[in-house]
Each structure stands twice: as structure tokens, then as C-alpha cells.
N, C-alpha and C positions, 0 to 999 in steps of 0.2 A: 390901673395900667401904666406900667411905665414905656415911655417911649426914646428907642436907642437911636443915638446919635451915629450917622454914616463913620465909618471908620476909615480912618485915612491910611495909605501905603505909601508912605516916602511921596514926597513934591504933592502932597495935597491933591492926590490923585484918590478916587474913591474906588471900592473893588468892583465895581463895575467897570470903570474904564482901564484898570487892570487886567480883567476877562477879555475885553474889546480887545486892547493891544497884543496881548495873548493870540488871539483868533486870529486878527491880523497878519501877526507874523508868521502863522501855522499856514494861511490861504497864501503867503509870497513864497513860503517854501515849496507847498504845493505847486502852485503856480510855475516854478522854475523848474521842478522836475518833470512836470507835463511839458514843458517848452523843451529842455532835453531830449524827452522822449518822442517828442517830435519829429523835431531835428534828426534825429537818430533814425527815426523810421524812416524819412526822404531818402536819408543816405544810401542806407542800405538796399531801399528799393531802386535808384537809380543805378548803382554798384549790382543789383541783380539784373535790370535790364541791361548793363553794359557788356556781363557775363554770357547772358543770354545770345546777343549778337557777337561775340566772340565764337560761343559755341554754333551758330548760324553759319557764320564762315569758315568754320572749320571742317564742317560736314559738308558744306559746298567744297573746300577744296580738296576733300578727300575724293567727294564723287568727282572731282576732275580729273584727277590722278589717276582713278580708276578707268573712267572712262579713254584718257589718254595712252595709259597702258594696251588697252582694248583697240586701240585704232591707231596703233604704231607712231605713237606719242605726239599725235595732231591732237588738239584739243578743240572742243566743238565750238561753233561759231556764237553762241550765245547761251542762255540758260535753260532756255525752253528747249532746244536740241537734246541739251542734258537729262530733262525731266522727260522729253518723250523718248529718250533710250532706255528709260526706267533707272538710271544710276540716282536720279536725286526725287526725291518724294515730295510733294508739296511745294506751295509757293512761300517761301520766305520772304518775311518784311522785317527790317529793325523799327522798334517803338521807340526809340530814341528821342525824338523829337513829337510836336504834336501832330504830324502829316506821316505816316508811315512811310519810309522809303524801302525801295525793292533794292534787292542786290543786283537786278538785271541790269541795273543804271550804272551801276560801279564797276562791273565788270569788263574787262579789257584785253583784247586778243590780240597778239603780236601779228603783225604782216604774212610772218611765214606759217604761225597757227600750231608754234611748237613753244610759244609761253604766253603766260597770260598772266593779270593782275586780280583780284579780287577782295572789296573790303566795302565798305560802308560810308554812305555819303555823309552820314551825320556825324562821323566824327572822324579824324585824320587817321591813314595809315600810319602802322608804329612800326618799322624794319626790324625792330629787337624782339618782335613777336614772330616765331617762328612759322605759323598757320596763316598769315595776313598774305603771304605771297606764295603763289604756287608756281612751280617753272617745271 
């Protein structure tokens, strides 16, 4: 029986070495794609949480407007009063930080009771967004 010598594939590398190199390249590509997918997942997760926060603020703003309409333009002294009136269902919190923040802390009522602001403690209010401030 004749023994075969290892075949050479350029630069003196054997076939096993060239397969190992191909496997490492494929592994590097897969790892890169996995990293992109993970980054994308966390980006869209944080965007979803911001969108949920904005939706909560919009819901609270609409409830405040309804309350003020029913009470001759006067807003409630706090969001608990709004819940007791039945205008706002449940206790809304923002989960953009490790400790959920309540919108109750961000609710500010003007001294005359005829204007208020509502927002979130976890990120700044943006004046260009129409539902961040209720008047």
C-alpha cells in the first residue's frame, strides 16, 4: 500500500489548515452578524420603551383635558384626584431607568389651577412634541 504525502495548497499550508482558516472566517462573520443583531435588539427595545412613555404621557394629557373640560377649566391638584374621578385608569410608570418613575412626581400644576405640565423624570421634556405639555 502506498502512503500519500499531504497536499499543499499555496504558502505551504495543508488542506486541514486551509479548512480551519475557512471555519475561522465563517465564525468571525457569524459573530459579527450576531453582534449587529444584539445591538439592533437593544436599540429597538429602548425605542419601544420611549414610545410607551410618550403614549402614557399622551393618555394622561387627554385625561387631564377631559377633567378640565368637566370642571370649568380647572385641572386636578394631583394625578390621584384624576384617578379617583375615573378619567385615568391604573397607575402609569415609566420604565426607562432601573427604578420605574411615576408620572405623579413630574405633574406640575400652576398656582391658578388653569394650566399644568406633565412629563417624565427619566428624560427631558421636548417642546416640539405636541402632547408633552397640556394647557
